[in-house]
C-alpha positions in Angstrom: 99.5 1.7 3.0 99.1 2.0 -0.8 101.1 -1.0 -1.3 98.6 -3.1 1.0 95.8 -1.7 -1.0 97.3 -2.9 -4.4 98.1 -6.1 -2.9 94.4 -6.4 -2.0 93.3 -5.4 -5.4 95.7 -8.1 -6.9 94.0 -10.7 -4.8 90.4 -9.6 -5.9 91.7 -9.7 -9.5 92.9 -13.2 -9.1 89.8 -14.4 -7.1 87.4 -12.7 -9.7 88.9 -14.7 -12.5 88.2 -17.9 -10.7 84.6 -16.8 -9.7 83.9 -16.1 -13.5 85.3 -19.4 -14.8 83.8 -21.6 -12.1 80.3 -19.9 -12.1 77.3 -22.3 -12.8 75.3 -19.5 -14.6 76.0 -16.5 -16.7 74.9 -14.3 -14.1 77.5 -15.5 -11.7 80.2 -15.1 -14.6 79.1 -11.5 -15.2 79.4 -10.8 -11.4 83.0 -12.1 -11.6 83.6 -9.9 -14.5 82.6 -6.8 -12.7 84.7 -7.7 -9.7 87.5 -8.1 -11.9 86.9 -4.7 -13.6 86.8 -2.9 -10.2 89.9 -4.8 -8.9 92.2 -3.9 -11.9 91.6 -0.1 -11.9 93.8 0.6 -8.8 96.5 -1.3 -10.4 96.1 0.4 -13.8 96.8 3.9 -12.1 100.1 3.0 -10.3 102.0 5.5 -12.3 99.7 8.4 -11.3 100.3 10.5 -14.4 97.8 12.0 -17.1 98.5 9.4 -19.6 97.8 6.5 -17.4 94.6 8.2 -16.0 93.4 8.6 -19.5 94.1 4.9 -20.5 92.4 3.8 -17.4 89.3 5.8 -18.2 89.4 4.4 -21.8 89.7 0.9 -20.5 86.9 1.5 -17.7 84.3 2.9 -20.4 85.1 -0.1 -22.9 84.6 -2.6 -20.1 81.6 -1.3 -18.8 80.0 -1.2 -22.5 81.0 -4.8 -22.8 79.6 -5.7 -19.3 76.3 -3.8 -20.4 76.1 -6.0 -23.7 76.8 -9.2 -21.5 74.1 -8.4 -19.0 71.5 -7.6 -21.7 72.1 -10.7 -23.7 72.0 -12.8 -20.4 68.5 -11.6 -19.9 67.7 -12.5 -23.8 69.2 -16.1 -22.8 66.8 -16.4 -19.9 64.0 -15.4 -22.1 65.0 -18.2 -24.4 64.2 -16.4 -27.7 64.3 -18.6 -30.8 66.0 -16.0 -33.0 69.4 -17.2 -34.5 72.2 -16.2 -36.6 75.0 -18.0 -37.9 73.5 -21.1 -36.6 73.5 -20.2 -32.9 71.2 -18.3 -30.7 71.3 -14.4 -31.0 71.8 -14.0 -27.2 75.1 -16.4 -27.4 76.3 -14.3 -30.4 75.8 -10.9 -28.5 77.7 -12.5 -25.6 80.5 -13.4 -27.9 80.7 -10.0 -29.3 81.1 -8.6 -25.6 83.7 -11.0 -24.7 85.6 -10.3 -28.0 85.4 -6.6 -27.1 86.7 -7.2 -23.5 89.9 -8.9 -24.7 90.5 -6.7 -27.7 89.9 -8.9 -30.8 89.5 -7.2 -34.0 87.6 -5.7 -35.4 86.6 -4.7 -31.7 90.4 -3.9 -31.0 90.0 0.2 -31.1 90.7 0.6 -27.4 93.5 -1.7 -27.2 96.7 -0.1 -28.5 95.7 3.4 -27.1 95.2 1.9 -23.7 98.5 0.1 -23.8 100.2 3.2 -24.9 99.3 5.1 -21.7 100.0 2.3 -19.2 103.1 1.1 -17.4 104.8 -2.1 -18.6 103.5 -4.1 -15.4 99.7 -2.9 -16.3 100.4 -3.8 -19.9 101.6 -7.2 -18.9 98.5 -7.9 -17.0 96.0 -6.6 -19.9 98.0 -8.9 -22.3 98.0 -12.1 -20.4 95.7 -12.4 -17.2 92.9 -10.4 -18.6 92.3 -12.7 -21.6 91.8 -15.8 -19.4 88.2 -15.1 -18.3 86.8 -13.9 -21.9 88.5 -16.9 -23.7 87.4 -19.5 -21.1 83.7 -18.3 -21.2 84.0 -18.1 -25.1 84.9 -21.8 -24.9 81.5 -22.6 -23.6 79.6 -20.9 -26.6 82.1 -20.6 -29.3 81.8 -22.6 -32.7 83.8 -22.5 -35.8 81.1 -20.6 -37.6 81.1 -17.6 -39.9 81.3 -15.0 -37.0 84.1 -16.8 -35.2 86.1 -17.2 -38.5 85.6 -13.4 -39.2 87.1 -12.5 -35.8 90.1 -15.0 -36.3 90.8 -13.6 -39.8 90.6 -10.0 -38.8 92.6 -10.4 -35.5 95.4 -12.3 -37.7 95.5 -9.5 -40.4 95.0 -6.3 -38.2 97.4 -7.6 -35.5 100.0 -8.3 -38.2 99.7 -5.3 -40.3 99.0 -2.8 -37.5 102.5 -3.5 -36.0 104.4 -2.6 -39.3 104.6 1.0 -39.2 104.8 1.4 -35.2 107.7 2.8 -33.5 106.3 2.6 -29.9 107.3 -0.8 -28.0 103.8 -0.9 -26.3 101.9 -0.6 -29.6 104.1 -3.3 -31.2 103.2 -5.7 -28.2 99.7 -4.6 -28.4 99.2 -5.4 -32.1 101.2 -8.7 -31.4 98.6 -9.6 -28.7 96.0 -9.0 -31.0 97.7 -11.3 -33.6 98.1 -14.1 -31.0 94.3 -13.8 -30.1 93.5 -15.2 -33.5 95.5 -18.4 -32.8 93.9 -18.4 -29.4 90.6 -18.5 -30.8 91.5 -21.3 -33.2 92.8 -23.5 -30.5 89.9 -23.0 -28.0 87.6 -24.1 -30.8 89.6 -27.2 -31.2 90.5 -28.2 -27.7 90.9 -26.4 -24.3 94.2 -28.1 -23.8 95.7 -26.6 -26.9 94.4 -23.2 -25.9 96.1 -23.7 -22.3 99.3 -24.8 -24.0 99.3 -21.8 -26.3 98.4 -19.2 -23.6 100.8 -20.7 -21.2 103.7 -20.3 -23.7 102.4 -16.8 -25.0 102.2 -15.4 -21.5 105.8 -16.5 -20.7 107.0 -14.7 -23.6 105.0 -11.5 -23.2 105.8 -11.2 -19.5 109.5 -11.8 -20.4 109.5 -9.0 -22.8 107.4 -6.6 -20.6 109.7 -7.2 -17.4 112.8 -6.6 -19.8 111.5 -3.4 -21.2 110.4 -2.3 -17.7 113.9 -3.1 -16.3 115.8 -1.1 -18.9 113.0 1.7 -19.1 112.4 1.0 -23.0 109.6 2.6 -24.8 110.5 3.3 -28.3 112.6 1.5 -31.0 115.4 4.0 -31.0 116.0 3.1 -27.3 116.8 -0.3 -28.4 120.0 0.8 -29.8 121.7 1.8 -26.6 120.1 -1.4 -24.9 121.3 -3.9 -27.4 124.9 -2.4 -27.3 125.3 -3.0 -23.5 125.9 -6.6 -23.2 125.9 -9.8 -25.4 123.5 -11.5 -23.0 120.9 -8.9 -23.7 121.0 -9.4 -27.3 120.7 -13.1 -26.8 117.8 -12.6 -24.5 115.8 -10.3 -26.7 116.6 -12.2 -29.8 115.0 -15.5 -28.2 111.9 -13.7 -27.0 111.1 -12.1 -30.3 111.9 -14.9 -32.6 109.8 -17.3 -30.2 106.9 -14.7 -30.3 107.0 -14.6 -33.9 106.9 -18.7 -34.1 110.0 -19.1 -35.7 111.4 -22.7 -35.4 113.2 -24.2 -33.5 112.1 -21.6 -30.7 109.4 -22.8 -28.3 106.8 -20.3 -29.7 106.6 -22.4 -32.8 105.5 -25.5 -31.0 101.8 -24.4 -30.1 101.3 -22.9 -33.6 102.6 -26.1 -35.3 100.0 -28.2 -33.3 97.1 -25.9 -34.3 98.4 -26.1 -37.9 98.5 -29.9 -38.0 94.8 -30.0 -36.5 93.4 -27.4 -38.7 94.9 -28.0 -42.0 92.3 -30.5 -43.1 89.2 -28.6 -41.5 90.0 -25.2 -42.8 93.0 -24.8 -45.0 92.3 -21.2 -46.1 92.2 -20.0 -42.6 95.4 -21.8 -41.8 97.2 -20.3 -44.7 96.0 -16.8 -43.6 97.3 -17.5 -40.1 100.7 -18.6 -41.5 101.0 -15.6 -43.7 100.2 -13.2 -41.0 102.6 -14.7 -38.6 105.3 -14.1 -41.1 104.2 -10.4 -41.1 104.6 -10.3 -37.3 108.1 -12.1 -37.6 109.0 -9.1 -39.9 108.3 -6.4 -37.7 109.9 -8.3 -34.8 113.0 -8.7 -37.0 112.7 -4.8 -37.8 112.7 -4.3 -34.2 116.0 -6.2 -33.7 118.0 -5.6 -37.1 119.2 -2.1 -36.4 120.3 -2.9 -32.9 122.0 -6.3 -33.8 123.6 -4.8 -36.8 124.6 -1.3 -36.0 126.2 0.6 -33.2 124.2 3.3 -31.3 123.9 6.7 -33.1 124.5 8.5 -29.8 127.9 8.3 -28.1 126.7 9.5 -24.9 125.5 7.1 -22.3 121.9 6.8 -21.8 121.1 8.3 -18.0 117.9 6.5 -18.0 119.5 3.1 -18.6 119.6 1.0 -15.6 120.6 -2.7 -15.2 119.8 -5.4 -12.8 122.2 -8.4 -13.3 120.0 -10.9 -11.3 116.8 -10.0 -13.4 119.2 -10.2 -16.6 120.0 -13.8 -15.7 116.6 -14.9 -14.8 115.1 -13.5 -17.8 118.0 -14.8 -20.0 117.5 -18.2 -18.5 113.6 -18.2 -19.5 114.5 -16.8 -23.0 117.2 -19.4 -23.8 114.7 -22.0 -22.6 112.5 -21.1 -25.4 114.9 -22.9 -27.6 116.3 -25.7 -25.3 112.7 -27.1 -24.2 111.9 -28.1 -27.7 113.5 -31.4 -27.6 112.0 -32.2 -24.2 108.3 -31.4 -25.3 108.8 -33.4 -28.3 109.6 -36.5 -26.5 
Protein backbone atom coordinates (compact mmCIF):
# COMPACT_ATOMS: atom_id res chain seq x y z
CA UNK A 1 0.00 0.00 0.00
CA UNK A 2 2.81 2.37 0.89
CA UNK A 3 4.62 1.62 -2.35
CA UNK A 4 1.47 2.48 -4.29
CA UNK A 5 1.12 5.71 -2.30
CA UNK A 6 4.71 6.71 -3.09
CA UNK A 7 4.19 5.85 -6.76
CA UNK A 8 1.13 8.12 -6.84
CA UNK A 9 3.15 10.87 -5.14
CA UNK A 10 5.86 10.49 -7.78
CA UNK A 11 3.28 10.76 -10.57
CA UNK A 12 1.89 13.96 -9.04
CA UNK A 13 5.44 15.28 -8.63
CA UNK A 14 6.16 14.81 -12.33
CA UNK A 15 2.76 16.17 -13.37
CA UNK A 16 3.13 19.28 -11.21
CA UNK A 17 6.34 20.21 -12.99
CA UNK A 18 4.60 20.12 -16.36
CA UNK A 19 1.67 22.10 -14.92
CA UNK A 20 4.02 24.90 -13.81
CA UNK A 21 6.15 25.13 -16.94
CA UNK A 22 3.13 25.02 -19.27
CA UNK A 23 0.96 27.44 -17.30
CA UNK A 24 -0.31 30.52 -19.12
CA UNK A 25 -0.18 32.71 -15.99
CA UNK A 26 1.94 33.14 -12.88
CA UNK A 27 -0.97 32.00 -10.73
CA UNK A 28 -1.13 28.71 -12.64
CA UNK A 29 2.62 28.27 -12.20
CA UNK A 30 2.20 28.88 -8.45
CA UNK A 31 -0.49 26.20 -8.26
CA UNK A 32 1.88 23.74 -9.94
CA UNK A 33 4.61 24.60 -7.43
CA UNK A 34 2.24 23.93 -4.53
CA UNK A 35 1.21 20.56 -5.96
CA UNK A 36 4.90 19.81 -6.39
CA UNK A 37 5.61 20.60 -2.73
CA UNK A 38 2.74 18.46 -1.45
CA UNK A 39 3.81 15.58 -3.71
CA UNK A 40 7.46 15.44 -2.68
CA UNK A 41 6.88 15.40 1.11
CA UNK A 42 5.87 11.68 1.23
CA UNK A 43 8.93 10.84 -0.88
CA UNK A 44 11.31 12.72 1.43
CA UNK A 45 10.22 10.79 4.52
CA UNK A 46 10.82 7.35 3.02
CA UNK A 47 13.55 6.65 5.59
CA UNK A 48 11.18 7.18 8.56
CA UNK A 49 13.77 8.38 11.05
CA UNK A 50 14.26 11.55 13.09
CA UNK A 51 16.88 13.05 10.78
CA UNK A 52 14.75 12.66 7.65
CA UNK A 53 11.71 14.08 9.46
CA UNK A 54 13.72 17.12 10.59
CA UNK A 55 15.12 17.64 7.08
CA UNK A 56 11.62 17.33 5.59
CA UNK A 57 10.25 19.95 7.98
CA UNK A 58 13.11 22.33 7.09
CA UNK A 59 12.45 21.78 3.39
CA UNK A 60 8.69 22.27 3.83
CA UNK A 61 9.05 25.54 5.80
CA UNK A 62 11.57 26.97 3.32
CA UNK A 63 9.42 26.13 0.33
CA UNK A 64 6.33 27.56 2.02
CA UNK A 65 8.15 30.86 2.63
CA UNK A 66 9.19 30.95 -1.04
CA UNK A 67 5.63 30.15 -2.15
CA UNK A 68 4.23 32.98 -0.01
CA UNK A 69 6.75 35.36 -1.59
CA UNK A 70 5.76 34.24 -5.09
CA UNK A 71 2.05 34.69 -4.36
CA UNK A 72 2.63 38.14 -2.87
CA UNK A 73 4.65 39.35 -5.85
CA UNK A 74 2.14 37.80 -8.27
CA UNK A 75 -0.44 40.14 -6.73
CA UNK A 76 1.97 43.06 -7.23
CA UNK A 77 2.36 42.01 -10.87
CA UNK A 78 -1.41 42.07 -11.32
CA UNK A 79 -1.47 45.56 -9.80
CA UNK A 80 1.16 46.61 -12.38
CA UNK A 81 3.13 48.84 -10.03
CA UNK A 82 5.64 51.06 -11.84
CA UNK A 83 8.44 50.66 -9.23
CA UNK A 84 11.54 48.91 -10.50
CA UNK A 85 15.05 47.99 -9.38
CA UNK A 86 17.99 46.81 -11.47
CA UNK A 87 16.05 47.76 -14.60
CA UNK A 88 13.14 45.32 -14.20
CA UNK A 89 9.83 45.55 -12.29
CA UNK A 90 9.94 45.07 -8.53
CA UNK A 91 7.45 42.20 -8.70
CA UNK A 92 9.66 40.25 -11.12
CA UNK A 93 12.67 40.77 -8.87
CA UNK A 94 10.68 39.39 -5.95
CA UNK A 95 9.59 36.34 -7.93
CA UNK A 96 13.21 35.79 -8.95
CA UNK A 97 14.31 35.87 -5.30
CA UNK A 98 11.63 33.35 -4.33
CA UNK A 99 12.59 31.00 -7.16
CA UNK A 100 16.27 31.29 -6.20
CA UNK A 101 15.28 30.33 -2.65
CA UNK A 102 13.33 27.34 -3.93
CA UNK A 103 16.28 25.85 -5.80
CA UNK A 104 18.91 26.78 -3.19
CA UNK A 105 20.98 29.38 -5.03
CA UNK A 106 23.44 31.33 -2.85
CA UNK A 107 23.07 33.41 -0.72
CA UNK A 108 19.64 31.78 -0.18
CA UNK A 109 21.24 28.34 0.16
CA UNK A 110 21.16 28.14 3.99
CA UNK A 111 18.65 25.27 3.99
CA UNK A 112 20.15 23.16 1.20
CA UNK A 113 23.18 21.40 2.82
CA UNK A 114 21.38 20.65 6.10
CA UNK A 115 18.34 19.24 4.31
CA UNK A 116 20.53 17.09 2.07
CA UNK A 117 22.39 15.75 5.11
CA UNK A 118 19.21 14.37 6.67
CA UNK A 119 17.65 12.74 3.60
CA UNK A 120 18.27 9.44 1.83
CA UNK A 121 20.32 9.34 -1.36
CA UNK A 122 17.16 8.78 -3.43
CA UNK A 123 15.56 11.95 -2.02
CA UNK A 124 18.84 13.86 -2.43
CA UNK A 125 19.01 12.92 -6.10
CA UNK A 126 15.48 14.26 -6.67
CA UNK A 127 16.24 17.58 -4.94
CA UNK A 128 19.52 18.01 -6.88
CA UNK A 129 17.94 17.32 -10.27
CA UNK A 130 14.17 17.24 -10.81
CA UNK A 131 13.32 19.93 -8.25
CA UNK A 132 15.46 22.46 -10.13
CA UNK A 133 13.55 22.16 -13.40
CA UNK A 134 10.51 24.28 -12.52
CA UNK A 135 12.30 27.21 -10.80
CA UNK A 136 14.89 27.57 -13.57
CA UNK A 137 12.36 27.37 -16.40
CA UNK A 138 10.17 29.96 -14.66
CA UNK A 139 13.26 32.12 -14.18
CA UNK A 140 13.94 31.94 -17.92
CA UNK A 141 10.75 33.98 -18.50
CA UNK A 142 11.95 36.93 -16.41
CA UNK A 143 15.70 36.61 -15.83
CA UNK A 144 18.08 39.14 -17.36
CA UNK A 145 21.85 39.51 -17.07
CA UNK A 146 21.48 42.40 -14.64
CA UNK A 147 23.15 43.26 -11.33
CA UNK A 148 20.93 40.98 -9.25
CA UNK A 149 21.43 37.96 -11.52
CA UNK A 150 25.20 38.48 -11.65
CA UNK A 151 25.21 38.66 -7.83
CA UNK A 152 23.42 35.30 -7.55
CA UNK A 153 25.72 33.73 -10.16
CA UNK A 154 28.88 34.99 -8.46
CA UNK A 155 27.83 34.03 -4.92
CA UNK A 156 26.59 30.59 -6.00
CA UNK A 157 29.90 29.93 -7.74
CA UNK A 158 31.99 31.12 -4.78
CA UNK A 159 29.98 29.59 -1.94
CA UNK A 160 29.43 26.32 -3.82
CA UNK A 161 33.17 25.97 -4.41
CA UNK A 162 34.47 27.15 -1.04
CA UNK A 163 31.76 25.45 1.03
CA UNK A 164 32.78 21.99 -0.12
CA UNK A 165 36.48 22.38 0.70
CA UNK A 166 36.30 21.38 4.38
CA UNK A 167 33.43 18.88 4.22
CA UNK A 168 33.72 15.19 5.04
CA UNK A 169 30.05 14.32 4.46
CA UNK A 170 29.42 13.12 0.91
CA UNK A 171 25.90 14.55 0.96
CA UNK A 172 27.13 18.04 1.89
CA UNK A 173 29.84 17.81 -0.77
CA UNK A 174 27.17 16.99 -3.35
CA UNK A 175 25.00 19.84 -2.00
CA UNK A 176 27.73 22.48 -2.38
CA UNK A 177 28.64 21.01 -5.76
CA UNK A 178 25.01 21.46 -6.81
CA UNK A 179 25.08 25.09 -5.64
CA UNK A 180 28.15 25.69 -7.80
CA UNK A 181 26.46 24.10 -10.81
CA UNK A 182 23.45 26.39 -10.28
CA UNK A 183 25.67 29.35 -11.19
CA UNK A 184 26.50 27.75 -14.55
CA UNK A 185 22.81 26.95 -15.14
CA UNK A 186 21.82 30.57 -14.46
CA UNK A 187 24.40 31.77 -16.99
CA UNK A 188 23.20 29.18 -19.51
CA UNK A 189 19.52 30.09 -19.11
CA UNK A 190 20.33 33.79 -19.60
CA UNK A 191 22.02 32.97 -22.92
CA UNK A 192 19.80 30.34 -24.46
CA UNK A 193 17.40 27.68 -23.18
CA UNK A 194 19.06 25.03 -25.33
CA UNK A 195 22.37 25.61 -23.54
CA UNK A 196 20.66 25.22 -20.20
CA UNK A 197 18.94 22.01 -21.29
CA UNK A 198 22.26 20.51 -22.44
CA UNK A 199 24.00 21.50 -19.22
CA UNK A 200 21.16 20.26 -17.02
CA UNK A 201 20.90 16.93 -18.82
CA UNK A 202 24.61 16.22 -18.43
CA UNK A 203 24.68 17.43 -14.82
CA UNK A 204 21.63 15.30 -13.93
CA UNK A 205 23.27 12.21 -15.42
CA UNK A 206 26.40 12.81 -13.35
CA UNK A 207 24.53 13.60 -10.12
CA UNK A 208 22.20 10.60 -10.46
CA UNK A 209 25.11 8.27 -11.22
CA UNK A 210 27.01 9.45 -8.14
CA UNK A 211 23.92 9.30 -5.90
CA UNK A 212 22.93 5.79 -6.95
CA UNK A 213 26.52 4.63 -6.59
CA UNK A 214 26.65 5.98 -3.03
CA UNK A 215 23.23 4.48 -2.32
CA UNK A 216 24.22 1.08 -3.66
CA UNK A 217 27.32 0.90 -1.44
CA UNK A 218 25.84 2.76 1.59
CA UNK A 219 28.46 5.52 1.45
CA UNK A 220 27.97 8.68 3.52
CA UNK A 221 31.45 9.85 4.55
CA UNK A 222 34.84 10.32 2.91
CA UNK A 223 36.41 7.73 5.23
CA UNK A 224 34.08 5.06 3.81
CA UNK A 225 35.51 5.73 0.35
CA UNK A 226 38.72 3.94 1.35
CA UNK A 227 37.00 0.58 1.78
CA UNK A 228 34.84 1.14 -1.29
CA UNK A 229 37.68 2.04 -3.65
CA UNK A 230 39.73 -1.00 -2.66
CA UNK A 231 37.05 -3.47 -3.71
CA UNK A 232 37.34 -3.55 -7.50
CA UNK A 233 39.20 -1.73 -10.25
CA UNK A 234 35.95 -0.95 -12.02
CA UNK A 235 34.70 0.96 -8.95
CA UNK A 236 37.79 3.17 -9.10
CA UNK A 237 37.31 3.90 -12.79
CA UNK A 238 33.61 4.59 -12.27
CA UNK A 239 33.95 7.10 -9.44
CA UNK A 240 36.96 8.73 -11.12
CA UNK A 241 35.00 9.35 -14.33
CA UNK A 242 31.96 10.68 -12.46
CA UNK A 243 33.82 13.17 -10.27
CA UNK A 244 36.25 14.37 -12.92
CA UNK A 245 33.30 14.97 -15.22
CA UNK A 246 31.43 16.86 -12.48
CA UNK A 247 34.53 19.00 -11.98
CA UNK A 248 34.56 19.87 -15.70
CA UNK A 249 37.97 18.35 -16.43
CA UNK A 250 38.61 17.79 -20.15
CA UNK A 251 38.16 15.49 -22.01
CA UNK A 252 35.28 14.28 -19.80
CA UNK A 253 31.74 15.09 -20.88
CA UNK A 254 31.16 17.55 -18.02
CA UNK A 255 33.66 19.90 -19.67
CA UNK A 256 31.59 20.15 -22.86
CA UNK A 257 28.65 22.34 -21.62
CA UNK A 258 31.02 24.55 -19.60
CA UNK A 259 33.19 25.08 -22.67
CA UNK A 260 30.12 26.18 -24.69
CA UNK A 261 29.10 28.68 -21.99
CA UNK A 262 32.65 30.05 -21.75
CA UNK A 263 32.81 30.57 -25.51
CA UNK A 264 29.46 32.40 -25.54
CA UNK A 265 30.13 34.58 -22.49
CA UNK A 266 33.83 35.43 -22.87
CA UNK A 267 33.14 38.56 -24.93
CA UNK A 268 30.02 39.57 -22.96
CA UNK A 269 31.19 39.38 -19.34
CA UNK A 270 34.86 38.40 -19.11
CA UNK A 271 35.21 38.88 -15.33
CA UNK A 272 32.22 36.61 -14.63
CA UNK A 273 33.67 33.89 -16.88
CA UNK A 274 37.03 34.08 -15.08
CA UNK A 275 35.22 33.74 -11.74
CA UNK A 276 33.32 30.67 -12.95
CA UNK A 277 36.52 29.05 -14.22
CA UNK A 278 38.40 29.70 -10.96
CA UNK A 279 35.58 28.32 -8.82
CA UNK A 280 35.38 25.25 -11.04
CA UNK A 281 39.04 24.63 -10.25
CA UNK A 282 38.15 24.77 -6.55
CA UNK A 283 35.39 22.19 -7.00
CA UNK A 284 37.83 20.04 -8.94
CA UNK A 285 40.16 20.27 -5.94
CA UNK A 286 37.67 18.85 -3.45
CA UNK A 287 36.63 16.16 -5.93
CA UNK A 288 40.30 15.23 -6.24
CA UNK A 289 40.71 15.32 -2.45
CA UNK A 290 37.79 12.93 -2.24
CA UNK A 291 39.51 10.49 -4.59
CA UNK A 292 43.18 10.92 -3.72
CA UNK A 293 43.35 8.90 -0.52
CA UNK A 294 41.22 6.10 -1.92
CA UNK A 295 43.18 5.90 -5.18
CA UNK A 296 46.66 6.09 -3.70
CA UNK A 297 46.28 4.44 -0.28
CA UNK A 298 45.05 1.16 1.11
CA UNK A 299 42.25 1.14 3.66
CA UNK A 300 43.35 1.81 7.22
CA UNK A 301 41.01 -0.93 8.41
CA UNK A 302 41.95 -4.58 7.87
CA UNK A 303 38.46 -5.80 8.76
CA UNK A 304 35.79 -6.00 6.08
CA UNK A 305 32.98 -3.49 6.09
CA UNK A 306 29.82 -5.36 7.06
CA UNK A 307 27.62 -2.63 5.61
CA UNK A 308 29.29 -2.92 2.23
CA UNK A 309 27.04 -4.43 -0.40
CA UNK A 310 27.53 -4.99 -4.08
CA UNK A 311 25.28 -5.31 -7.08
CA UNK A 312 27.19 -6.44 -10.14
CA UNK A 313 24.47 -5.47 -12.63
CA UNK A 314 24.20 -1.98 -11.17
CA UNK A 315 28.00 -1.70 -11.16
CA UNK A 316 28.12 -2.50 -14.86
CA UNK A 317 25.30 -0.06 -15.67
CA UNK A 318 26.77 2.86 -13.72
CA UNK A 319 30.26 2.11 -15.04
CA UNK A 320 28.94 2.17 -18.61
CA UNK A 321 27.38 5.61 -17.99
CA UNK A 322 30.53 6.89 -16.31
CA UNK A 323 32.90 5.75 -19.05
CA UNK A 324 30.54 7.31 -21.60
CA UNK A 325 31.36 10.68 -20.00
CA UNK A 326 34.72 10.27 -21.70
CA UNK A 327 33.76 8.37 -24.86
CA UNK A 328 30.86 10.60 -25.99
CA UNK A 329 33.07 13.66 -26.49
CA UNK A 330 34.11 12.80 -30.09
CA UNK A 331 30.49 12.00 -31.03
CA UNK A 332 29.12 15.32 -29.72
CA UNK A 333 31.91 17.31 -31.34
CA UNK A 334 31.10 16.02 -34.81
